[in-house]
C-alpha positions as CSV (number, residue, x, y, z in Angstrom):
1,M,0.0,0.0,0.0
2,S,1.6,3.2,-1.1
3,F,1.6,6.4,0.9
4,D,-0.5,9.4,-0.3
5,L,0.6,11.8,2.4
6,L,3.8,12.5,4.4
7,L,3.6,14.4,7.7
8,F,6.9,15.7,9.1
9,D,7.8,16.9,12.6
10,C,10.0,19.9,12.3
11,D,12.4,20.3,15.2
12,G,15.1,17.6,15.0
13,V,13.8,16.3,11.7
14,L,13.9,19.2,9.2
15,V,15.9,21.7,11.3
16,D,18.6,20.8,13.8
17,S,17.0,22.8,16.6
18,E,16.4,20.3,19.4
19,I,20.0,20.5,20.6
20,I,19.8,24.3,20.8
21,A,16.5,24.1,22.8
22,A,18.0,21.4,25.1
23,K,21.0,23.6,26.0
24,V,18.8,26.6,26.8
25,E,16.2,24.7,28.8
26,S,18.7,22.6,30.7
27,A,20.5,25.7,31.8
28,L,17.3,27.4,32.9
29,L,16.1,24.3,34.9
30,T,19.5,23.9,36.5
31,E,19.5,27.5,37.5
32,A,16.0,27.1,39.0
33,G,17.1,24.3,41.2
34,Y,16.5,21.2,39.0
35,P,20.0,20.1,37.8
36,I,19.8,18.4,34.4
37,G,22.3,17.8,31.6
38,V,21.8,18.4,27.9
39,E,21.8,14.7,27.1
40,E,19.2,13.9,29.7
41,M,17.1,16.8,28.5
42,C,17.1,15.4,25.0
43,E,16.4,11.9,26.1
44,R,13.5,12.7,28.4
45,F,11.9,15.8,27.0
46,A,12.6,16.1,23.3
47,G,9.3,16.6,21.5
48,M,7.5,18.2,24.5
49,T,6.5,21.8,24.8
50,W,8.4,23.9,27.3
51,R,5.2,24.4,29.3
52,D,4.6,20.6,29.6
53,I,8.3,20.1,30.6
54,L,7.9,22.7,33.4
55,F,4.7,21.0,34.6
56,T,6.4,17.6,34.6
57,V,9.4,18.8,36.5
58,E,7.2,20.6,39.1
59,K,5.2,17.4,39.7
60,E,8.3,15.2,39.8
61,A,10.6,17.3,42.0
62,D,7.9,19.0,44.0
63,I,9.6,22.4,43.6
64,P,7.9,25.6,42.5
65,L,9.2,27.0,39.2
66,P,8.9,30.7,38.5
67,A,6.2,31.6,35.9
68,S,8.8,33.9,34.3
69,L,10.6,30.8,33.0
70,L,8.0,30.5,30.3
71,D,8.7,33.9,28.7
72,K,12.4,33.7,29.5
73,S,12.9,30.5,27.6
74,E,10.9,31.7,24.6
75,K,13.0,34.9,24.2
76,L,16.3,33.2,24.7
77,L,15.5,30.4,22.4
78,D,14.0,32.6,19.6
79,A,17.2,34.7,19.7
80,K,19.5,31.6,19.7
81,L,17.6,29.8,16.9
82,G,17.7,32.9,14.8
83,R,21.5,32.9,15.0
84,E,22.3,29.2,15.1
85,V,19.7,26.9,13.6
86,K,20.7,24.9,10.5
87,I,18.9,22.6,8.2
88,V,19.3,18.8,8.8
89,E,21.7,17.4,6.3
90,G,20.0,15.7,3.4
91,V,16.5,17.2,3.8
92,K,16.4,19.0,0.5
93,F,17.7,15.9,-1.3
94,A,14.9,13.8,0.3
95,L,12.1,16.3,-0.4
96,A,13.1,16.6,-4.0
97,R,12.6,12.9,-4.5
98,L,9.4,12.5,-2.5
99,T,6.4,13.2,-4.7
100,Q,3.6,12.8,-2.2
101,P,1.7,15.8,-0.7
102,R,3.4,16.8,2.6
103,A,2.8,18.9,5.7
104,I,4.6,19.9,8.9
105,C,2.9,19.0,12.2
106,S,4.9,20.6,15.1
107,N,4.7,21.6,18.7
108,S,6.6,24.8,17.9
109,S,4.7,28.0,17.5
110,S,3.8,29.3,14.0
111,H,6.0,32.3,14.3
112,R,9.0,30.1,15.3
113,L,8.3,27.6,12.5
114,D,8.1,30.5,10.0
115,A,11.4,32.0,11.2
116,M,13.3,28.7,11.2
117,L,12.0,27.4,7.9
118,G,12.6,30.7,6.3
119,K,16.2,30.8,7.6
120,V,17.1,27.4,6.2
121,G,15.2,27.7,3.0
122,L,12.5,25.1,3.6
123,R,9.3,27.2,3.8
124,E,8.6,26.9,0.1
125,Y,8.7,23.1,0.3
126,F,5.7,23.0,2.7
127,S,3.8,26.3,2.6
128,P,0.9,26.7,3.3
129,H,0.7,23.3,5.0
130,I,2.6,24.2,8.2
131,Y,0.6,23.4,11.3
132,S,1.4,24.2,15.0
133,A,-0.2,22.5,17.9
134,K,-0.1,25.8,19.7
135,D,-2.7,27.2,17.3
136,L,-5.1,24.4,18.3
137,G,-5.4,25.7,21.9
138,P,-3.8,24.9,25.3
139,D,-2.8,21.3,26.1
140,R,-3.0,20.1,22.5
141,G,0.7,19.4,21.9
142,K,2.5,16.1,21.5
143,P,2.4,13.4,22.9
144,R,-1.3,14.1,22.4
145,P,-2.4,13.1,18.8
146,D,-4.2,16.4,18.1
147,I,-1.7,18.0,15.8
148,Y,-1.4,14.9,13.6
149,L,-5.2,14.5,13.5
150,H,-5.4,18.1,12.5
151,G,-2.8,17.7,9.7
152,L,-4.6,14.6,8.5
153,R,-7.9,16.5,8.3
154,Q,-6.4,19.6,6.6
155,M,-4.7,17.5,4.0
156,G,-7.7,15.1,3.4
157,G,-5.5,12.1,4.2
158,K,-6.4,8.6,5.1
159,P,-4.6,7.2,8.2
160,E,-3.6,3.9,6.6
161,R,-2.0,5.8,3.7
162,T,-0.1,8.4,5.7
163,L,3.5,8.2,7.0
164,V,5.0,10.4,9.8
165,V,8.6,11.2,10.2
166,E,9.5,11.8,13.9
167,D,12.6,12.1,16.0
168,S,11.1,12.0,19.5
169,V,9.4,9.3,21.6
170,H,6.6,11.8,22.5
171,G,6.1,12.5,18.8
172,V,6.0,8.8,17.9
173,H,3.4,8.3,20.6
174,A,1.3,11.2,19.2
175,A,1.4,9.8,15.7
176,R,0.6,6.2,16.7
177,A,-2.3,7.5,18.9
178,A,-3.6,9.2,15.7
179,G,-3.5,5.8,13.9
180,L,-0.5,6.7,11.7
181,R,2.6,4.7,10.7
182,V,5.9,6.2,11.7
183,V,9.5,6.2,10.6
184,G,11.9,7.3,13.3
185,F,14.8,9.7,12.7
186,T,18.0,9.9,14.7
187,G,20.1,12.2,12.5
188,G,19.9,15.4,14.6
189,S,22.6,16.6,16.9
190,H,20.5,15.8,19.9
191,T,20.7,12.0,19.3
192,Y,21.8,9.8,22.2
193,P,22.9,6.1,22.5
194,T,19.5,4.5,23.0
195,H,17.6,6.9,20.7
196,A,16.8,4.4,18.0
197,D,15.7,1.7,20.4
198,R,13.4,4.1,22.2
199,L,11.8,5.2,19.0
200,T,11.2,1.6,18.0
201,D,9.8,0.8,21.4
202,A,7.4,3.8,21.1
203,G,6.0,2.4,17.8
204,A,8.3,3.5,14.9
205,E,8.4,0.7,12.3
206,T,11.9,1.5,11.3
207,V,14.5,4.1,12.2
208,I,16.9,6.0,9.9
209,S,19.9,8.1,10.8
210,R,20.4,9.9,7.4
211,M,17.7,11.9,5.7
212,V,19.0,10.9,2.3
213,D,17.7,7.4,3.1
214,L,14.1,8.6,3.6
215,P,12.9,8.2,-0.1
216,A,14.1,4.5,-0.2
217,T,12.6,3.9,3.2
218,V,9.2,5.3,2.2
219,A,9.2,3.1,-0.9
220,A,10.1,0.0,1.2
221,M,7.5,0.8,3.8
222,S,4.9,1.1,1.1
223,E,5.3,-2.6,0.5
224,W,5.0,-3.6,4.1
225,S,1.6,-4.6,5.4
226,G,1.4,-1.9,8.0
227,A,0.1,-4.4,10.5
228,F,2.3,-3.1,13.3
């Protein structure tokens, strides 16, 4: 069964931004009394919104975190991404060879997606089909399936003929909860030793570490039954 629609996460899949976010957020949490390194930040929280990360940390550590951390992170991260974010190697090669309709389904805000995609020259490959979970309302981000269900509706796709490309455990959970098949990706700078295993455990059917391998992987997965 061939795929009629491809849905891409953005951070860590199209742009190498997860490592930048992890550095900013780990520093802020450590400063606030919750010591955490960059690798642990990537392993535990990649794919989650900063708001959900703060909520999880507060529950787990039973420490109050200042509300100012929300705005502080957004400003620091926007500035740092504007200076440092780069395209994931091989993305344009892959997109040029994939003929299916495509969309982005991300936890990042619309303004951040626009800035990052514009900076690395990817906006034209997806516009206007660039969707942010933040635009759906509060508490609608991954690992909830809402953004993938939204992308599916907007594109008129069928779940059984749609493939998602995800780099995070939380994103894979979101896609699988939406009834979608998933290929995991570990080619971002935020990858860690157990990354591929954790994506597979979360429900990815296969995992690639190079974006140039995506077209062949999509073709191969089209021939698999999808009974996963």
